[in-house]
C-alpha positions, -999 to +999 in steps of 0.1 A: +104+154-241+132+174-226+162+159-210+156+179-179+122+164-175+136+129-180+164+135-154+139+149-128+115+120-134+141+094-130+153+110-097+118+111-085+110+076-096+142+062-080+136+080-046+098+070-044+093+037-061+097+015-030+074+036-010+047+038-036+051+001-043+044-006-006+014+018-005-001+002-035+005-032-020-013-021+011-043-011-008-042-040-032-030-069-012-014-085-043+021-079-057+010-080-094-019-055-090+005-035-068+031-033-096+003-022-120-009+005-097+026+017-091+031+020-129-002+038-134+009+062-106+042+070-123+026+074-156+003+100-140+034+116-124+051+118-157+020+132-176+016+159-147+052+166-140+051+200-159+020+211-138+036+203-103+034+237-085+058+229-056+030+237-030+040+206-012+069+181-012+070+160-042+068+128-022+034+143-007+022+150-042+031+114-054+014+098-024-018+116-031-016+104-069-010+069-057-038+070-031-062+082-058-050+056-083-055+029-056-089+041-047-100+042-084-088+006-086-107-004-054-139+012-068-137-009-099-125-040-083-153-040-056-176-051-084-155-081-095-153-114-077-118-120-067-101-155-065-066-139-057-069-145-021-079-182-025-050-188-049-026-169-026-038-191+004-033-224-015+001-214-029+016-201+004+002-229+026+016-256+005+050-250+022+056-265+056+064-232+073+056-196+066+088-177+057+094-139+060+080-132+026+047-148+034+044-131+066+050-097+048+022-108+024+000-114+053+008-079+068+000-062+035-032-082+031-041-072+065-032-036+058-056-037+027-085-045+052-079-012+071-099+019+064-085+042+036-069+068+059-055+042+083-040+024+053-023+056+042-010+064+077+004+030+085+021+026+051+038+059+056+048+048+091+062+016+077+081+037+050+096+057+079+081+090+068+084+117+093+054+123+116+051+159+105+048+149+068+023+122+077+002+147+096+004+171+066-008+145+042-035+130+064-046+164+075-046+157+113-022+171+140+009+153+152-006+147+186-037+130+172-014+112+147+005+094+174-029+083+191-042+072+158-010+052+149-014+034+183-049+025+175-042+014+140-014-009+152-038-025+177-064-030+149-038-042+125-025-068+150-060-082+154-066-083+115-032-100+111-040-127+135-076-133+119-060-133+083-034-159+095-061-181+112-082-178+079-051-190+060-046-219+083-082-229+082-083-227+044-052-248+043-066-275+065-098-277+046-079-279+012-056-305+027-084-329+035 
């Protein structure tokens, strides 16, 4: 292991870990799973760092690795019954008022319910990625991207409201 590779990896990790965590959280909807997916992503980045060809920005390359890692997780997780949402609802609704952290959790849970490409796009928007880079990653023009983002925001607002109502309903039924 060369010192140069270690320095390069540390720089890449430091600059991208927050964005990749948010992306993974958008797919997984659970902080622990998102941390695992982020770690898996950066293991793959480390293992393939020597083969990176600089055809695209490093962040674009890492996003693609992260998306593929998340999709692999979703394929295997579909076959397993999940109680994480029920546990999440019970834990968060025990408090009298939903604080900012819980609202963020609801947002990422809502994002995880979007279609694959929409999750990728809205996560990058939330990470303040330039529209040109988002267009390059998603493979659509900037003009179409703006329309798509508008539609995603409308859908995400609807999903967020439903998720919030589902949590409230679950809390009320558990309370009785």
